[in-house]
N, C-alpha and C positions, 0 to 999 in steps of 0.2 A: 542307720544309713546317714552318712554325713553329706550334706548338700554343699555345693559350691556357691559362690556369690550370685545373687540375682542379676541376670544380664540386664534387666530393665533398670535396676538401681545403678549398675555400672554405666549404662548409657546415659542416664539422667545426670550422673556425676560428671561424665565427659562433656555433656552439653553445657553443664554449669561452668566447668573450667574454661571451655571455649568462649562462652559469653563473657566471662570475667576478663579474658585476655583480648577479646575482640568485641567490645560492647556495641550493641545495635544503636545506630543513631536515633535520636529522639524523633517521634512522629512529626512534630511541628518543624523541626530542622529540615527533614527530608522534603516536606511539602514546600517550605519556603525556598529551598534550593531549586526545586523543580519549577516553581513559578518564576524564579529569577533567571533561569537558564535561557540563553539566547537560542534562536532558531532562525535559519536562513535557507532559502531555496527549498530543498527537500533532503536535508542532511540530518540524519539521526545519530550522528557520531557521539552526541552527549550520552546516549544510552550505552555506549561501549560496543565492542565487537559483537556481532550477532553470533550466538552459539549455533553450532552445526547440529541441530537437534531434530531435524525433519524437513525434507525438501519436497517440492512439487515433482510430479512425475515427468515434467518437461523443464527445460531451461529456456526462459524467454530470451535471454541474451543470445544463446546459440541459435534459436529459431530465427531471430531477427538478423543476426550476423550472416547466417547462411544465405538468406535472401538478399541482404544488402550487398553481398559479394557479386550478385548477378544483376544488380540494378545500377543505373547511372544517376537516378534521382530518388530522394527519400524525404518524407515528411514525418517528423516526430511530433505527435499531438500531445499537448500537456506536458511539456518537457520539465516542468518544475524549475529547479535552479540549474538545469542542464547537466547535473552530475552524471546521470546514467548515460546520456548521449555522448558526453565527453570521453567516456571510457569504451565506447563501442568501436570495435575494429573487426573488419574494415568498415569504413563509412563511404557511401557513394560520393562521387565527385561533387555532386550538387545536393547538399543536404540542408533542409530548412526545418526550423523548430517553431512551434506555436506555444503560447502560454497565455492563459486568461487572467490569472491572479496578478494584479499590477505590481505588488512588491517583488514578485519573482522575476519579472521581465528584465530589470537591469542586472540582477544576479546572473541569470542565464546568459544575457548578452556579454557580460564581462568574462564569463568562462568560455563561451562557444565562439564568439566572433573571432578571437585570435586563431581559432582552429578552422576558420573559413565557413562557419555555419551561421546563416542568417537567422535572427530571432524576431518573430513577429507577434505582436499582441493581438489576440482574437477575443471574441465576445464570450466564448465558452458555451457549451451546450447544456441544456437542462438535464436533470437526472434522466437516464434512459427509461426508468419506470414511470416517469411523468409524461405519459403519451399525449396528454392534453395540456402539457405545460406551455410556457411561452415560446414564441417562435424565435428561438436563439440557436446558436450552433453553426452559424454561417462561417465559412473559412475564407479569409480575404486572399484567395489564391485562384489562379486561372484554372479552367477545366482541363482535365487530362494532363496535369503537370507532373505527376509523380508515378513512378513505377512501383513504389513501395510506400505504404502508409502504416506507420507503427503507432500504437496507442497503448500505454501502460497505465491502467487505473484511471483513465480519463473518460468522462461522459462524451458521447459522440452522437451526432445526427447522421444516420446511415446514408441519407440521400446526399449529404455534402461530401462524405467520404467517397461515395461512388462517383460524384461529379469530378473530384480532383484526381481520381485514379486514371491513369492511362489505360487503354485497351491492353489486356494481358497483365495488368498490374495486380498487386496483392495487398490486401488489408490484413494486418495481424494485430490482435488486441488481447491483452491479459487483463481481466477484470476481477475485482473483489466480489465474491458471491455472497448471497444471504448466509446468515448464521456464522459469519466469520469472527464474531466477537462474543458469541454466546458464553464462553468460559469466563469472560470478564464481568458479565452482568451480576453474577452471584457475589463477586468480590466487592462491587460497589453497592450492593444491596438493592438491586432492581430486578424486576421480572423480565425474562426474555420475551420480546414481542412475538406475536404470531406472524410468520412469514411463509411464503412458499418455499419449497425445498431449494429452488435455484431460479435465477433469472436468465440462465443460458437459453432456454427455449424462446424467451422474448427477444434476446439479442439475435438469435438465429433468424427469427421471423423478420426482424427489422432489416437485417442486411439482405435477406431474400427479397423483401418488398422493394428495396432500393435497386434491385436488378443484379445483385452480386450472387455468385455461386459459392456455397459453403464447401470448403475443402476439408476442414477439420474442426471438431468441437469436442473438447474434453474437459472434465472437471477434476480437481484435486485439492489437497490441503497441505499446508506446511505449518509446522509447530514452531512457535516463538516462545520466548521467556522474558519476563520482566523481573528484574533483580530485587526490587523492593517497592514500597509504596510511593517513593519519590519518582521512580521510573514510570509507574502506572499513571500518576498525576501528570507527569510531563507528556506521556504518550496521548492521554485523553485531551490534554490541552491543545496539542498540535493536530491530532486526528480527531477533531471535534465531532465529525459525523459518524464516528465508530459507534458511539452510544448517544444518540441525540437527546435522550432523557436525562443524561448525566449532568450534574453540576457539582462543583466541589462543596458548596455550602450544604446542599441537600444530602450529599453522600458522605460527608465528613465522618459521621458516626460509624458507618460500615467500613470506611477506609481505616479508621483508627483501630477497629476491632480486628481487621485483617493484619494490620501492622503488628498487633500484639500476639500474633500466631506465627512466630518465626519459622515453624516447621513447614508452612505452606509456600515459602519463598525459595527459589524464584517461582513465580506464578506462570504456568503455561497457558497459552491459548492457541487454538488451531484455526488459523485464518484460511478460509476456503476461497478458491479462485477458479476461474475457468479460462481456457485458451480457445480463441476463435480465429480461424484463418479462412478468408474468403477471397475470391478473385473476380476480376472483371473480364468477362469473355469478349 
């Protein structure tokens, strides 16, 4: 019996030809490029267009827009550079944005003020899991001022949210949940920390303790991809809280080993989120 060519050998040869015509950039070059890349506001365009590889079972934009169409006033907490809010349509006639990180405030103001959106610097809330944390998170806004408070990935003090909500108003927040970066720990050579399955129950309890009524609470995950080790270094440089134990110096060996395995790229990770909607009766 005469056998045909070994498909594994054919595949290896094809991969070799591809590598010859499209050489992989050197590890040090990718890292240097990622460290030199600029970042402003909350703009991740340096990473390229996000691949459509897995979405959440809800659309935060649609959920907010649907409620914004029914409200005259809205607060966007933690607006970043204002990129997301600038693209929201419709926006209530009176929309205000807060931002705690000083470098982002002028970026957001430059984008949002021409659209009629006021930008206010606030003090920021402690991590919601730090229940005994510092007494921060006050909003420099009058009580009952807003029919809608939106919060995307920003810590919040539930009592302050309830205070600025008008009777009948709605609080909607999408938060990053635990285990959202587990897939990346292995790539950087670190052990995944032990964490509860989700902090949604804590968030639900916090808004209820503040006197709000929970209307919806749902969990989900979306799949992202990072194209190469440079994209990973850039992402962890910007989203430094994703893997608090990470440092480039300590993880350089594991990153170099991952770079030398081109078959694993793009590296996927499944970021977990939850959506919480509550109202003030």
